PDB file of N, CA, C and O in Angstrom:
ATOM      1  N   MET A   1      13.874  18.766   4.630  1.00  0.00           N
ATOM      2  CA  MET A   1      13.909  17.311   4.609  1.00  0.00           C
ATOM      3  C   MET A   1      12.530  16.770   5.001  1.00  0.00           C
ATOM      4  O   MET A   1      11.811  17.361   5.807  1.00  0.00           O
ATOM      5  N   VAL A   2      12.208  15.679   4.427  1.00  0.00           N
ATOM      6  CA  VAL A   2      10.919  15.067   4.720  1.00  0.00           C
ATOM      7  C   VAL A   2      11.003  14.199   5.967  1.00  0.00           C
ATOM      8  O   VAL A   2      10.086  14.209   6.789  1.00  0.00           O
ATOM      9  N   LEU A   3      12.070  13.464   6.116  1.00  0.00           N
ATOM     10  CA  LEU A   3      12.191  12.526   7.234  1.00  0.00           C
ATOM     11  C   LEU A   3      12.711  13.155   8.520  1.00  0.00           C
ATOM     12  O   LEU A   3      12.547  12.578   9.595  1.00  0.00           O
ATOM     13  N   ARG A   4      13.325  14.311   8.430  1.00  0.00           N
ATOM     14  CA  ARG A   4      13.965  14.906   9.609  1.00  0.00           C
ATOM     15  C   ARG A   4      13.003  15.087  10.785  1.00  0.00           C
ATOM     16  O   ARG A   4      13.374  14.716  11.899  1.00  0.00           O
ATOM     17  N   PRO A   5      11.786  15.635  10.615  1.00  0.00           N
ATOM     18  CA  PRO A   5      10.881  15.779  11.763  1.00  0.00           C
ATOM     19  C   PRO A   5      10.525  14.434  12.394  1.00  0.00           C
ATOM     20  O   PRO A   5      10.400  14.338  13.615  1.00  0.00           O
ATOM     21  N   ALA A   6      10.364  13.410  11.585  1.00  0.00           N
ATOM     22  CA  ALA A   6      10.039  12.093  12.135  1.00  0.00           C
ATOM     23  C   ALA A   6      11.225  11.520  12.901  1.00  0.00           C
ATOM     24  O   ALA A   6      11.053  10.930  13.968  1.00  0.00           O
ATOM     25  N   LEU A   7      12.411  11.691  12.368  1.00  0.00           N
ATOM     26  CA  LEU A   7      13.601  11.163  13.037  1.00  0.00           C
ATOM     27  C   LEU A   7      13.937  11.954  14.296  1.00  0.00           C
ATOM     28  O   LEU A   7      14.450  11.390  15.263  1.00  0.00           O
ATOM     29  N   ASP A   8      13.657  13.236  14.293  1.00  0.00           N
ATOM     30  CA  ASP A   8      13.921  14.067  15.474  1.00  0.00           C
ATOM     31  C   ASP A   8      12.866  13.896  16.558  1.00  0.00           C
ATOM     32  O   ASP A   8      13.092  14.273  17.708  1.00  0.00           O
ATOM     33  N   GLY A   9      11.722  13.336  16.205  1.00  0.00           N
ATOM     34  CA  GLY A   9      10.642  13.171  17.169  1.00  0.00           C
ATOM     35  C   GLY A   9       9.772  14.402  17.320  1.00  0.00           C
ATOM     36  O   GLY A   9       9.027  14.521  18.293  1.00  0.00           O
ATOM     37  N   THR A  10       9.858  15.326  16.362  1.00  0.00           N
ATOM     38  CA  THR A  10       9.062  16.547  16.446  1.00  0.00           C
ATOM     39  C   THR A  10       7.797  16.488  15.589  1.00  0.00           C
ATOM     40  O   THR A  10       7.022  17.444  15.567  1.00  0.00           O
ATOM     41  N   LEU A  11       7.584  15.398  14.901  1.00  0.00           N
ATOM     42  CA  LEU A  11       6.391  15.246  14.060  1.00  0.00           C
ATOM     43  C   LEU A  11       5.196  14.983  14.963  1.00  0.00           C
ATOM     44  O   LEU A  11       5.201  14.013  15.721  1.00  0.00           O
ATOM     45  N   ARG A  12       4.173  15.828  14.897  1.00  0.00           N
ATOM     46  CA  ARG A  12       3.019  15.733  15.790  1.00  0.00           C
ATOM     47  C   ARG A  12       1.888  14.893  15.221  1.00  0.00           C
ATOM     48  O   ARG A  12       1.123  14.302  15.983  1.00  0.00           O
ATOM     49  N   GLU A  13       1.765  14.825  13.914  1.00  0.00           N
ATOM     50  CA  GLU A  13       0.712  14.009  13.312  1.00  0.00           C
ATOM     51  C   GLU A  13       1.260  13.370  12.039  1.00  0.00           C
ATOM     52  O   GLU A  13       2.263  13.812  11.477  1.00  0.00           O
ATOM     53  N   ALA A  14       0.581  12.333  11.609  1.00  0.00           N
ATOM     54  CA  ALA A  14       1.014  11.615  10.412  1.00  0.00           C
ATOM     55  C   ALA A  14       0.815  12.495   9.176  1.00  0.00           C
ATOM     56  O   ALA A  14      -0.073  13.347   9.151  1.00  0.00           O
ATOM     57  N   PRO A  15       1.643  12.284   8.157  1.00  0.00           N
ATOM     58  CA  PRO A  15       1.454  13.032   6.910  1.00  0.00           C
ATOM     59  C   PRO A  15       0.096  12.713   6.275  1.00  0.00           C
ATOM     60  O   PRO A  15      -0.500  11.671   6.547  1.00  0.00           O
ATOM     61  N   LEU A  16      -0.372  13.610   5.442  1.00  0.00           N
ATOM     62  CA  LEU A  16      -1.694  13.479   4.829  1.00  0.00           C
ATOM     63  C   LEU A  16      -1.906  12.141   4.115  1.00  0.00           C
ATOM     64  O   LEU A  16      -2.958  11.533   4.311  1.00  0.00           O
ATOM     65  N   PRO A  17      -0.965  11.647   3.297  1.00  0.00           N
ATOM     66  CA  PRO A  17      -1.230  10.365   2.632  1.00  0.00           C
ATOM     67  C   PRO A  17      -1.455   9.204   3.602  1.00  0.00           C
ATOM     68  O   PRO A  17      -2.118   8.229   3.248  1.00  0.00           O
ATOM     69  N   LEU A  18      -0.921   9.292   4.801  1.00  0.00           N
ATOM     70  CA  LEU A  18      -1.132   8.234   5.788  1.00  0.00           C
ATOM     71  C   LEU A  18      -2.418   8.433   6.581  1.00  0.00           C
ATOM     72  O   LEU A  18      -2.926   7.484   7.178  1.00  0.00           O
ATOM     73  N   ARG A  19      -2.949   9.649   6.595  1.00  0.00           N
ATOM     74  CA  ARG A  19      -4.204   9.919   7.304  1.00  0.00           C
ATOM     75  C   ARG A  19      -5.435   9.676   6.440  1.00  0.00           C
ATOM     76  O   ARG A  19      -6.517   9.430   6.973  1.00  0.00           O
ATOM     77  N   LEU A  20      -5.295   9.739   5.129  1.00  0.00           N
ATOM     78  CA  LEU A  20      -6.455   9.602   4.241  1.00  0.00           C
ATOM     79  C   LEU A  20      -7.193   8.276   4.385  1.00  0.00           C
ATOM     80  O   LEU A  20      -8.423   8.289   4.417  1.00  0.00           O
ATOM     81  N   PRO A  21      -6.512   7.127   4.475  1.00  0.00           N
ATOM     82  CA  PRO A  21      -7.268   5.870   4.624  1.00  0.00           C
ATOM     83  C   PRO A  21      -8.110   5.810   5.896  1.00  0.00           C
ATOM     84  O   PRO A  21      -9.103   5.082   5.932  1.00  0.00           O
ATOM     85  N   ASP A  22      -7.747   6.545   6.929  1.00  0.00           N
ATOM     86  CA  ASP A  22      -8.570   6.584   8.138  1.00  0.00           C
ATOM     87  C   ASP A  22      -9.900   7.297   7.879  1.00  0.00           C
ATOM     88  O   ASP A  22     -10.930   6.933   8.446  1.00  0.00           O
ATOM     89  N   ARG A  23      -9.865   8.307   7.024  1.00  0.00           N
ATOM     90  CA  ARG A  23     -11.087   9.067   6.728  1.00  0.00           C
ATOM     91  C   ARG A  23     -11.935   8.414   5.647  1.00  0.00           C
ATOM     92  O   ARG A  23     -13.154   8.586   5.630  1.00  0.00           O
ATOM     93  N   PHE A  24     -11.305   7.666   4.744  1.00  0.00           N
ATOM     94  CA  PHE A  24     -12.001   7.024   3.627  1.00  0.00           C
ATOM     95  C   PHE A  24     -11.636   5.544   3.588  1.00  0.00           C
ATOM     96  O   PHE A  24     -10.675   5.177   2.912  1.00  0.00           O
ATOM     97  N   PRO A  25     -12.379   4.673   4.298  1.00  0.00           N
ATOM     98  CA  PRO A  25     -12.044   3.249   4.361  1.00  0.00           C
ATOM     99  C   PRO A  25     -11.911   2.551   3.008  1.00  0.00           C
ATOM    100  O   PRO A  25     -11.063   1.668   2.886  1.00  0.00           O
ATOM    101  N   PRO A  26     -12.705   2.897   1.973  1.00  0.00           N
ATOM    102  CA  PRO A  26     -12.477   2.233   0.682  1.00  0.00           C
ATOM    103  C   PRO A  26     -11.077   2.490   0.124  1.00  0.00           C
ATOM    104  O   PRO A  26     -10.535   1.664  -0.611  1.00  0.00           O
ATOM    105  N   LEU A  27     -10.505   3.624   0.470  1.00  0.00           N
ATOM    106  CA  LEU A  27      -9.147   3.914   0.023  1.00  0.00           C
ATOM    107  C   LEU A  27      -8.152   2.955   0.669  1.00  0.00           C
ATOM    108  O   LEU A  27      -7.166   2.571   0.040  1.00  0.00           O
ATOM    109  N   ALA A  28      -8.400   2.568   1.911  1.00  0.00           N
ATOM    110  CA  ALA A  28      -7.536   1.597   2.581  1.00  0.00           C
ATOM    111  C   ALA A  28      -7.624   0.243   1.889  1.00  0.00           C
ATOM    112  O   ALA A  28      -6.611  -0.437   1.726  1.00  0.00           O
ATOM    113  N   ALA A  29      -8.828  -0.152   1.480  1.00  0.00           N
ATOM    114  CA  ALA A  29      -8.992  -1.426   0.778  1.00  0.00           C
ATOM    115  C   ALA A  29      -8.299  -1.386  -0.578  1.00  0.00           C
ATOM    116  O   ALA A  29      -7.685  -2.370  -0.990  1.00  0.00           O
ATOM    117  N   LEU A  30      -8.394  -0.268  -1.265  1.00  0.00           N
ATOM    118  CA  LEU A  30      -7.754  -0.140  -2.573  1.00  0.00           C
ATOM    119  C   LEU A  30      -6.238  -0.217  -2.452  1.00  0.00           C
ATOM    120  O   LEU A  30      -5.589  -0.909  -3.236  1.00  0.00           O
ATOM    121  N   THR A  31      -5.672   0.482  -1.481  1.00  0.00           N
ATOM    122  CA  THR A  31      -4.220   0.437  -1.324  1.00  0.00           C
ATOM    123  C   THR A  31      -3.756  -0.951  -0.895  1.00  0.00           C
ATOM    124  O   THR A  31      -2.672  -1.382  -1.290  1.00  0.00           O
ATOM    125  N   ALA A  32      -4.549  -1.657  -0.098  1.00  0.00           N
ATOM    126  CA  ALA A  32      -4.190  -3.025   0.284  1.00  0.00           C
ATOM    127  C   ALA A  32      -4.214  -3.943  -0.932  1.00  0.00           C
ATOM    128  O   ALA A  32      -3.330  -4.784  -1.092  1.00  0.00           O
ATOM    129  N   TYR A  33      -5.216  -3.786  -1.786  1.00  0.00           N
ATOM    130  CA  TYR A  33      -5.303  -4.611  -2.996  1.00  0.00           C
ATOM    131  C   TYR A  33      -4.119  -4.335  -3.918  1.00  0.00           C
ATOM    132  O   TYR A  33      -3.489  -5.264  -4.423  1.00  0.00           O
ATOM    133  N   LEU A  34      -3.820  -3.060  -4.135  1.00  0.00           N
ATOM    134  CA  LEU A  34      -2.713  -2.718  -5.023  1.00  0.00           C
ATOM    135  C   LEU A  34      -1.379  -3.178  -4.455  1.00  0.00           C
ATOM    136  O   LEU A  34      -0.485  -3.564  -5.208  1.00  0.00           O
ATOM    137  N   GLY A  35      -1.236  -3.142  -3.146  1.00  0.00           N
ATOM    138  CA  GLY A  35      -0.003  -3.626  -2.542  1.00  0.00           C
ATOM    139  C   GLY A  35       0.147  -5.129  -2.662  1.00  0.00           C
ATOM    140  O   GLY A  35       1.259  -5.633  -2.822  1.00  0.00           O
ATOM    141  N   GLY A  36      -0.962  -5.850  -2.586  1.00  0.00           N
ATOM    142  CA  GLY A  36      -0.901  -7.307  -2.656  1.00  0.00           C
ATOM    143  C   GLY A  36      -0.903  -7.860  -4.061  1.00  0.00           C
ATOM    144  O   GLY A  36      -0.160  -8.796  -4.360  1.00  0.00           O
ATOM    145  N   MET A  37      -1.729  -7.296  -4.931  1.00  0.00           N
ATOM    146  CA  MET A  37      -1.887  -7.839  -6.279  1.00  0.00           C
ATOM    147  C   MET A  37      -1.124  -7.043  -7.333  1.00  0.00           C
ATOM    148  O   MET A  37      -0.704  -7.601  -8.347  1.00  0.00           O
ATOM    149  N   GLY A  38      -0.948  -5.772  -7.109  1.00  0.00           N
ATOM    150  CA  GLY A  38      -0.300  -4.931  -8.104  1.00  0.00           C
ATOM    151  C   GLY A  38      -1.318  -4.332  -9.050  1.00  0.00           C
ATOM    152  O   GLY A  38      -2.502  -4.664  -9.007  1.00  0.00           O
ATOM    153  N   ILE A  39      -0.843  -3.449  -9.899  1.00  0.00           N
ATOM    154  CA  ILE A  39      -1.734  -2.793 -10.849  1.00  0.00           C
ATOM    155  C   ILE A  39      -2.139  -3.762 -11.951  1.00  0.00           C
ATOM    156  O   ILE A  39      -3.291  -3.776 -12.384  1.00  0.00           O
ATOM    157  N   ARG A  40      -1.184  -4.571 -12.402  1.00  0.00           N
ATOM    158  CA  ARG A  40      -1.467  -5.562 -13.443  1.00  0.00           C
ATOM    159  C   ARG A  40      -1.078  -6.937 -12.922  1.00  0.00           C
ATOM    160  O   ARG A  40       0.055  -7.370 -13.133  1.00  0.00           O
ATOM    161  N   PRO A  41      -1.992  -7.640 -12.242  1.00  0.00           N
ATOM    162  CA  PRO A  41      -1.648  -8.957 -11.714  1.00  0.00           C
ATOM    163  C   PRO A  41      -1.297  -9.923 -12.843  1.00  0.00           C
ATOM    164  O   PRO A  41      -1.971  -9.966 -13.872  1.00  0.00           O
ATOM    165  N   GLU A  42      -0.246 -10.686 -12.638  1.00  0.00           N
ATOM    166  CA  GLU A  42       0.190 -11.644 -13.648  1.00  0.00           C
ATOM    167  C   GLU A  42      -0.225 -13.038 -13.225  1.00  0.00           C
ATOM    168  O   GLU A  42      -0.296 -13.346 -12.036  1.00  0.00           O
ATOM    169  N   HIS A  43      -0.493 -13.863 -14.193  1.00  0.00           N
ATOM    170  CA  HIS A  43      -0.884 -15.241 -13.947  1.00  0.00           C
ATOM    171  C   HIS A  43       0.246 -16.159 -14.390  1.00  0.00           C
ATOM    172  O   HIS A  43       1.015 -15.828 -15.293  1.00  0.00           O
ATOM    173  N   ALA A  44       0.335 -17.309 -13.748  1.00  0.00           N
ATOM    174  CA  ALA A  44       1.365 -18.276 -14.113  1.00  0.00           C
ATOM    175  C   ALA A  44       1.077 -18.814 -15.512  1.00  0.00           C
ATOM    176  O   ALA A  44      -0.079 -19.078 -15.842  1.00  0.00           O
ATOM    177  N   PRO A  45       2.117 -18.981 -16.345  1.00  0.00           N
ATOM    178  CA  PRO A  45       1.889 -19.544 -17.672  1.00  0.00           C
ATOM    179  C   PRO A  45       1.456 -21.006 -17.565  1.00  0.00           C
ATOM    180  O   PRO A  45       1.704 -21.659 -16.551  1.00  0.00           O
ATOM    181  N   ASP A  46       0.815 -21.511 -18.607  1.00  0.00           N
ATOM    182  CA  ASP A  46       0.324 -22.889 -18.599  1.00  0.00           C
ATOM    183  C   ASP A  46       1.440 -23.890 -18.333  1.00  0.00           C
ATOM    184  O   ASP A  46       1.204 -24.920 -17.701  1.00  0.00           O
ATOM    185  N   SER A  47       2.651 -23.606 -18.803  1.00  0.00           N
ATOM    186  CA  SER A  47       3.756 -24.547 -18.613  1.00  0.00           C
ATOM    187  C   SER A  47       4.177 -24.651 -17.149  1.00  0.00           C
ATOM    188  O   SER A  47       4.821 -25.627 -16.765  1.00  0.00           O
ATOM    189  N   ALA A  48       3.826 -23.666 -16.329  1.00  0.00           N
ATOM    190  CA  ALA A  48       4.211 -23.679 -14.920  1.00  0.00           C
ATOM    191  C   ALA A  48       3.107 -24.207 -14.016  1.00  0.00           C
ATOM    192  O   ALA A  48       3.313 -24.340 -12.809  1.00  0.00           O
ATOM    193  N   ARG A  49       1.948 -24.507 -14.571  1.00  0.00           N
ATOM    194  CA  ARG A  49       0.819 -24.964 -13.759  1.00  0.00           C
ATOM    195  C   ARG A  49       0.832 -26.473 -13.613  1.00  0.00           C
ATOM    196  O   ARG A  49       1.258 -27.203 -14.508  1.00  0.00           O
ATOM    197  N   ARG A  50       0.352 -26.922 -12.460  1.00  0.00           N
ATOM    198  CA  ARG A  50       0.225 -28.358 -12.211  1.00  0.00           C
ATOM    199  C   ARG A  50      -1.131 -28.835 -12.687  1.00  0.00           C
ATOM    200  O   ARG A  50      -2.109 -28.087 -12.654  1.00  0.00           O
ATOM    201  N   ASP A  51      -1.189 -30.080 -13.131  1.00  0.00           N
ATOM    202  CA  ASP A  51      -2.479 -30.674 -13.474  1.00  0.00           C
ATOM    203  C   ASP A  51      -3.179 -31.069 -12.189  1.00  0.00           C
ATOM    204  O   ASP A  51      -2.558 -31.653 -11.301  1.00  0.00           O
ATOM    205  N   SER A  52      -4.473 -30.757 -12.077  1.00  0.00           N
ATOM    206  CA  SER A  52      -5.183 -31.086 -10.843  1.00  0.00           C
ATOM    207  C   SER A  52      -5.774 -32.457 -10.876  1.00  0.00           C
ATOM    208  O   SER A  52      -6.404 -32.881  -9.908  1.00  0.00           O
TER     209      SER A  52
END
């Protein structure tokens, strides 16, 4: 099981995917961007936009 060591409290260090952004800061920025904007950011259609 993947979660069992974490739930049991026997996990001594974070898994590799969670440690990588600490070693490579640009990777942290990339994952933050992808989490916020997504891979293909969508824009509101013209019919949904307000006139300024």
